BAFI-3210 file (N, C-alpha, C; in Angstrom, 3 decimals, decimal comma, padded with zeros to 6 digits):
// residues 176
n [1|2|3|4|5|6|7|8|9|10|11|12|13|14|15|16|17|18|19|20|21|22|23|24|25|26|27|28|29|30|31|32|33|34|35|36|37|38|39|40|41|42|43|44|45|46|47|48|49|50|51|52|53|54|55|56|57|58|59|60|61|62|63|64|65|66|67|68|69|70|71|72|73|74|75|76|77|78|79|80|81|82|83|84|85|86|87|88|89|90|91|92|93|94|95|96|97|98|99|100|101|102|103|104|105|106|107|108|109|110|111|112|113|114|115|116|117|118|119|120|121|122|123|124|125|126|127|128|129|130|131|132|133|134|135|136|137|138|139|140|141|142|143|144|145|146|147|148|149|150|151|152|153|154|155|156|157|158|159|160|161|162|163|164|165|166|167|168|169|170|171|172|173|174|175|176]
n.u [000,828|001,928|003,817|002,164|000,926|003,160|003,886|001,707|001,974|004,398|003,642|001,858|003,651|005,262|003,389|002,939|005,452|005,566|003,385|004,322|006,557|005,317|003,767|005,606|006,860|009,437|011,830|012,325|015,401|017,280|018,652|021,510|023,152|026,421|028,224|030,779|033,978|035,880|039,215|040,562|039,485|040,803|042,392|042,509|040,199|038,852|036,920|037,843|036,556|036,812|036,520|038,722|040,595|041,560|043,913|044,896|047,271|046,730|048,344|051,847|052,659|050,673|051,119|053,612|052,962|051,080|052,596|054,702|053,425|051,043|051,389|051,888|053,647|052,112|050,814|050,357|052,148|051,231|051,765|051,460|053,162|054,227|055,214|053,930|051,860|049,719|050,732|049,661|048,161|047,290|045,496|046,246|046,979|048,639|047,737|046,098|043,893|044,423|042,523|041,928|044,420|044,575|042,428|043,396|045,534|044,100|043,018|045,386|046,160|043,963|043,971|046,243|048,396|047,816|045,552|045,405|046,976|046,975|045,177|045,292|047,368|050,544|051,046|052,630|053,300|054,650|056,220|056,196|058,738|060,523|060,731|062,269|063,323|065,794|067,950|070,321|073,826|074,557|072,149|068,938|065,896|062,692|060,021|057,499|058,426|059,886|062,440|062,736|063,688|064,659|062,495|059,731|056,250|054,318|051,247|048,839|046,413|043,166|042,229|039,884|037,155|034,718|031,910|030,212|027,944|028,868|027,969|026,590|028,538|030,323|032,061|034,844|036,092|037,274|034,990|034,144]
n.v [-001,205|001,176|001,587|001,850|004,299|005,958|005,689|006,903|009,517|010,177|010,138|012,292|014,375|014,246|014,994|017,656|018,803|018,415|020,034|022,520|022,890|022,983|025,260|027,232|029,344|029,479|032,025|034,856|035,478|038,215|040,547|042,326|045,055|045,725|048,669|050,079|050,311|053,233|054,214|055,526|054,720|052,824|054,071|056,403|058,891|062,026|064,828|068,164|071,387|072,864|071,090|069,446|066,455|064,678|062,495|059,880|057,697|054,341|052,591|051,691|050,551|051,465|054,190|054,385|053,464|055,390|057,754|057,073|056,005|057,471|060,215|063,297|065,902|068,193|068,011|068,347|067,504|066,459|066,177|065,046|066,317|064,121|060,866|058,036|059,043|059,386|059,575|062,229|063,433|066,144|066,123|067,771|069,999|072,157|074,734|075,082|076,601|078,119|077,089|074,500|073,270|073,366|071,685|069,251|068,922|068,534|066,015|064,509|064,817|063,740|061,013|060,185|059,147|060,853|061,177|060,253|061,983|064,739|067,848|069,451|069,713|070,096|070,314|069,820|070,986|070,220|070,540|068,099|067,781|068,203|065,918|062,765|059,364|058,530|058,811|061,003|060,027|057,340|057,223|055,599|054,779|053,607|051,511|053,450|055,843|059,063|061,280|064,700|067,608|071,043|073,860|073,528|074,097|075,062|074,230|074,627|072,529|071,526|068,423|066,775|065,182|064,395|062,427|061,562|061,514|061,336|061,574|059,033|057,575|056,715|059,100|060,299|063,106|066,529|068,767|070,971]
n.w [000,000|000,774|-001,251|-003,486|-002,909|-003,029|-005,708|-006,915|-005,963|-007,187|-009,866|-009,928|-009,360|-011,656|-013,594|-012,820|-013,382|-016,172|-016,967|-016,137|-017,802|-020,309|-020,031|-019,800|-022,083|-024,492|-024,051|-026,122|-027,604|-026,732|-028,817|-028,734|-030,021|-030,025|-029,620|-031,674|-030,380|-029,846|-030,878|-028,858|-026,467|-024,997|-023,248|-020,421|-020,964|-022,131|-023,266|-023,691|-022,583|-024,818|-026,850|-027,391|-027,527|-024,697|-023,496|-021,304|-019,768|-018,545|-017,162|-016,750|-019,221|-020,990|-020,757|-021,981|-024,589|-025,322|-025,482|-027,250|-029,563|-030,134|-029,642|-031,205|-033,023|-032,774|-030,393|-026,788|-023,821|-020,638|-017,158|-013,796|-010,938|-009,389|-008,390|-010,081|-011,499|-014,389|-017,867|-019,784|-022,697|-024,835|-027,626|-030,611|-029,155|-029,334|-029,844|-027,728|-025,361|-022,083|-020,317|-021,287|-020,958|-018,197|-017,583|-018,597|-016,867|-014,532|-015,065|-015,125|-012,444|-011,099|-011,730|-010,478|-007,711|-005,666|-004,079|-001,423|000,013|-000,666|-001,412|-003,522|-006,447|-008,053|-011,493|-014,672|-018,021|-021,228|-024,449|-027,118|-028,315|-026,266|-024,853|-024,243|-024,573|-023,931|-021,297|-019,521|-019,415|-017,231|-015,924|-015,565|-017,141|-016,398|-017,739|-019,199|-018,210|-018,850|-020,040|-019,512|-021,074|-020,846|-019,998|-017,740|-017,721|-015,132|-013,451|-010,969|-009,663|-008,403|-006,778|-008,332|-009,982|-012,456|-013,531|-016,468|-019,337|-022,738|-025,905|-025,724|-024,388|-021,476|-019,708|-017,906|-016,314|-015,899|-014,240|-015,746]
ca.u [000,000|002,812|004,428|001,131|000,796|004,357|003,794|000,694|002,581|005,419|002,946|001,357|004,812|005,654|002,384|003,200|006,646|005,188|002,531|005,172|007,365|004,452|003,282|006,709|007,247|010,845|011,995|013,036|016,725|017,404|019,846|022,081|024,201|027,463|028,773|032,196|034,806|036,806|040,606|041,066|038,804|041,675|043,074|041,621|039,960|037,749|037,013|037,909|035,445|037,062|036,350|039,987|040,682|042,581|044,159|045,809|047,622|046,140|049,446|053,151|052,696|049,820|051,826|054,646|052,305|050,439|053,602|055,478|052,636|049,950|051,716|052,403|054,342|051,146|050,179|051,025|052,305|050,930|052,068|051,400|054,496|054,246|055,460|052,736|050,821|049,692|051,117|048,445|048,420|046,173|045,619|046,228|046,996|049,607|047,030|045,073|043,825|044,818|041,475|042,117|045,633|044,206|041,585|044,280|046,275|043,155|042,959|046,645|046,146|042,880|044,337|047,526|048,332|047,783|044,292|045,572|047,885|046,861|043,901|045,612|048,622|051,236|051,219|053,378|053,116|055,792|056,031|056,728|060,165|061,296|060,712|063,082|063,386|067,192|068,364|071,761|074,625|074,576|070,786|068,113|064,459|061,855|058,922|056,511|059,073|060,521|063,327|062,255|064,705|064,091|061,662|058,382|055,242|053,573|049,862|048,338|045,011|042,560|041,928|038,451|036,815|033,276|031,548|029,023|027,762|029,246|027,561|026,268|029,713|030,620|033,316|035,269|037,012|036,980|033,582|033,877]
ca.v [000,000|002,351|001,775|002,366|005,732|006,646|005,726|007,920|010,839|010,421|010,462|013,666|015,270|014,258|015,793|019,073|019,218|018,508|021,207|023,711|023,017|023,380|026,624|028,178|029,501|029,888|033,482|035,279|035,968|039,645|040,831|043,636|045,448|046,434|049,759|049,932|051,124|054,156|053,846|056,168|054,207|051,950|054,965|057,349|059,896|062,974|065,966|069,420|072,290|073,385|069,936|068,793|065,141|064,523|061,073|059,560|056,291|053,592|051,969|052,006|050,169|052,357|055,476|054,230|053,372|056,668|058,744|056,646|055,711|058,387|061,628|063,926|067,167|069,256|067,729|068,777|066,454|066,954|065,166|065,526|066,341|063,091|059,563|057,218|059,765|058,964|060,501|062,769|064,279|066,887|066,006|069,089|070,942|073,218|076,021|074,925|077,689|077,792|076,281|073,108|072,781|073,163|070,490|068,091|068,791|067,940|064,591|063,916|064,808|062,879|059,610|059,942|058,585|061,978|061,248|059,983|062,913|066,143|068,370|070,022|069,141|070,790|069,564|070,598|070,616|070,475|070,197|066,755|067,764|068,282|064,597|061,729|058,113|058,282|059,700|061,296|058,842|056,972|057,134|054,557|055,071|052,415|051,546|054,481|057,073|059,823|062,358|065,972|068,653|072,378|074,362|072,985|075,106|074,481|074,597|074,012|072,172|070,740|067,017|066,554|064,551|064,184|061,359|061,923|060,910|062,099|060,804|057,674|056,935|057,224|059,854|060,856|064,213|067,730|069,139|071,922]
ca.w [000,000|000,826|-002,569|-004,389|-002,610|-003,525|-007,170|-007,242|-005,711|-008,207|-011,121|-009,796|-009,469|-013,060|-014,300|-012,512|-014,120|-017,598|-017,136|-015,996|-019,007|-021,411|-019,833|-019,999|-023,474|-024,568|-024,191|-027,312|-027,278|-026,971|-029,599|-028,426|-030,935|-029,308|-030,426|-031,970|-029,488|-030,494|-030,618|-027,649|-025,280|-024,213|-022,318|-019,744|-021,991|-022,004|-024,175|-022,943|-022,874|-026,167|-027,731|-027,704|-026,903|-023,659|-023,284|-020,209|-019,664|-017,443|-016,445|-017,355|-020,638|-021,787|-020,806|-023,009|-025,891|-025,606|-025,884|-028,421|-030,753|-030,443|-029,484|-032,422|-032,785|-032,476|-029,106|-025,557|-022,822|-019,292|-016,138|-012,413|-010,345|-008,359|-008,982|-010,195|-012,244|-015,790|-018,926|-020,391|-023,860|-025,425|-029,075|-031,265|-028,044|-029,578|-029,756|-026,691|-024,386|-020,712|-019,681|-021,711|-020,299|-016,798|-017,523|-018,776|-015,607|-013,579|-015,386|-014,660|-010,981|-010,605|-011,898|-009,818|-006,358|-004,733|-003,348|000,006|000,666|-001,045|-001,879|-004,826|-006,925|-009,134|-012,730|-015,659|-019,414|-022,102|-025,857|-027,390|-028,664|-025,033|-024,228|-024,852|-023,830|-023,565|-020,206|-019,521|-019,105|-015,828|-015,408|-016,172|-017,127|-016,448|-018,704|-018,912|-017,738|-019,919|-019,611|-020,046|-021,094|-021,010|-018,897|-017,591|-017,407|-014,021|-013,197|-009,735|-009,866|-007,313|-007,067|-008,515|-011,254|-012,630|-014,458|-017,222|-020,650|-023,918|-027,087|-025,274|-023,804|-020,140|-019,740|-016,628|-016,540|-015,110|-014,239|-016,836]
c.u [000,868|003,414|003,412|000,929|001,983|004,340|002,796|001,244|003,620|004,771|002,402|002,494|005,276|004,680|002,615|004,393|006,322|004,351|003,352|005,973|006,528|003,987|004,392|007,092|008,709|010,940|012,743|014,387|016,820|018,725|020,307|023,204|025,216|028,023|030,264|032,988|035,726|038,233|041,103|040,447|039,634|042,513|042,039|041,423|038,838|037,932|037,003|036,706|035,601|037,050|037,675|040,060|041,851|042,695|045,145|046,062|046,968|047,212|050,746|053,186|051,845|050,401|052,854|054,026|051,691|051,445|054,311|054,645|051,661|050,300|052,372|053,029|053,381|050,459|050,946|051,057|052,098|051,188|051,960|052,798|054,556|054,487|054,171|051,592|050,850|050,273|049,825|048,859|047,125|046,377|045,368|046,234|047,959|048,971|045,946|045,077|044,197|043,800|041,631|043,346|045,347|043,340|042,415|045,110|045,381|043,022|044,216|046,665|045,118|043,232|045,689|047,304|048,166|046,538|044,453|046,319|047,576|045,427|044,059|047,017|049,209|051,384|052,016|053,051|054,342|055,401|056,666|058,218|061,078|061,428|061,600|063,077|064,817|067,633|069,845|072,545|074,656|073,203|070,006|066,654|063,679|060,796|057,911|057,101|059,798|061,391|062,865|063,373|064,028|063,180|060,273|057,452|054,317|052,182|049,449|046,838|044,474|042,336|040,416|038,221|035,302|033,060|030,260|028,955|028,188|028,959|027,375|027,485|029,931|031,990|033,597|036,306|036,669|035,520|033,240|033,812]
c.v [001,262|002,637|002,308|003,858|006,525|006,762|006,788|009,329|011,200|010,794|011,892|014,678|015,373|015,101|017,283|019,596|019,371|019,749|022,500|023,954|023,484|024,822|027,659|028,206|029,914|031,401|033,786|035,848|037,434|039,905|042,249|043,913|046,249|047,517|049,528|050,861|052,008|053,783|054,398|055,613|053,197|052,748|055,665|058,473|060,826|064,042|067,225|070,285|072,937|072,274|069,336|067,486|065,106|063,032|060,876|058,073|055,636|052,925|052,296|051,704|051,092|053,777|055,459|054,233|054,709|057,673|058,324|056,526|056,829|059,866|062,160|065,272|068,299|069,072|068,380|067,601|067,079|065,827|065,803|065,399|065,395|061,755|058,748|057,921|059,322|060,036|060,933|063,605|064,961|066,812|067,378|070,200|072,087|074,602|075,988|076,122|077,196|076,879|074,804|072,508|072,500|071,913|069,217|067,851|068,191|066,436|063,895|063,810|063,813|061,404|059,285|059,326|059,657|062,006|061,046|061,087|064,389|066,529|069,051|069,548|070,011|069,836|070,433|070,109|071,032|070,121|068,831|066,721|067,898|066,914|063,636|060,498|057,812|059,293|060,067|060,058|058,604|056,861|056,079|054,964|053,775|052,561|052,605|055,781|057,740|060,911|063,642|066,998|069,999|072,736|073,724|074,140|074,507|075,079|073,899|073,788|071,420|069,297|066,854|065,955|064,331|063,055|061,763|061,191|061,873|061,214|059,324|056,889|057,541|057,847|060,379|061,933|065,377|068,132|070,080|071,196]
c.w [000,000|-000,543|-003,581|-004,172|-003,161|-005,042|-007,600|-007,046|-006,752|-009,538|-011,088|-009,959|-010,923|-013,883|-014,073|-013,319|-015,601|-017,864|-017,043|-017,257|-020,186|-021,271|-020,025|-021,467|-023,515|-024,809|-025,473|-026,879|-027,669|-027,688|-029,277|-029,407|-030,132|-030,208|-030,627|-031,057|-030,307|-030,099|-029,294|-026,363|-024,492|-023,217|-021,434|-020,750|-021,565|-023,070|-023,330|-023,297|-024,247|-027,213|-028,203|-026,911|-025,923|-023,368|-022,149|-020,148|-018,457|-016,575|-017,179|-018,850|-021,496|-021,822|-021,926|-024,401|-026,287|-026,134|-027,158|-029,686|-031,124|-030,308|-030,760|-032,066|-032,416|-031,131|-027,962|-024,597|-021,448|-018,307|-014,763|-011,806|-009,146|-009,058|-008,991|-010,891|-013,709|-016,710|-019,605|-021,590|-024,282|-026,930|-029,703|-030,218|-028,203|-029,410|-028,687|-025,742|-022,989|-020,031|-020,035|-021,056|-018,828|-016,645|-017,703|-017,517|-014,524|-013,814|-014,879|-013,138|-010,448|-010,709|-011,279|-008,442|-005,289|-003,850|-001,844|000,743|000,446|-001,411|-003,221|-005,192|-008,025|-010,316|-013,690|-017,059|-020,209|-023,531|-026,124|-027,716|-027,437|-024,357|-024,995|-023,964|-023,387|-022,501|-020,341|-019,090|-017,590|-015,204|-016,192|-016,062|-017,256|-017,534|-018,284|-018,416|-018,909|-019,319|-020,291|-019,941|-021,311|-019,852|-018,936|-017,220|-016,350|-013,885|-011,901|-009,892|-008,652|-007,757|-007,131|-009,890|-011,285|-013,633|-015,158|-018,542|-021,737|-025,120|-026,743|-024,780|-022,425|-020,158|-018,345|-016,916|-015,656|-015,253|-015,393|-018,176]
res [k|k|m|d|n|k|i|g|g|a|r|k|a|m|e|k|v|k|n|k|k|e|s|q|k|p|k|k|e|e|i|r|v|l|r|k|r|e|w|y|e|k|f|h|w|c|f|s|s|d|r|l|l|i|l|g|g|r|d|r|k|s|n|e|m|l|v|k|r|y|m|e|a|t|d|l|y|v|h|a|d|i|q|g|a|p|s|v|i|i|k|n|g|e|k|a|p|e|k|t|i|e|e|a|a|m|v|a|a|a|y|s|r|a|w|n|h|f|g|s|l|d|c|y|w|v|h|p|d|q|m|t|k|s|p|p|s|g|e|y|l|t|t|g|a|f|f|i|s|g|s|k|h|f|v|k|v|p|l|e|i|s|i|g|l|y|e|d|k|i|m|a|g|p|h|s]
***
C-alpha cells in the first residue's frame, strides 16, 4: 500500500513538471548590438570644454604606448608632479587655451596617487620635442618614464573629477 501511494505521488509530481514546461514559453533571445569602441577608449579619456581630446595612460605600458605611438608634434604632454601619475596628452593641443591645459592637468592629478595625501597638486606641461626616452649617461628610465629637457610650465590644480555621458559613452574628466 505504501508503494502504491508513492507511485501515485510520483505520477502527480511528473504531471506538474510537464505542465510547468508546457506553460513556460521559450523566451526570445534579446539581440544587443554592441557599439564599436573608439581607438582612444583603451586609455583614460575625455574631451575638454574646447572639444579637444585629452588622453591619459592607465598603467606604465599604456603610458609608453600613448607617448610613443599616439603623441604627435602638435600635441602637448601633461604630467602631475608626483610619482605614479599617468602621462596625459592633449591632441592638437599646440594652440590649446589655458582652460584646456588646466583640464588636462586635472585629469593627470585625478588619476595619480595623490588622493591619500593632497587636496591640490602641481602639474606641468611640455612640448613633445622636449621629451626623450634616452636619459643622460649613468641614469636609467623604467617603462613608462621619460626624460624631459628644457623648462616645464607648471599649473596648480585641485583634485576633482566628474563622471558623465558624452555621445552615449561614459566619460570621466573635469567638471567643466
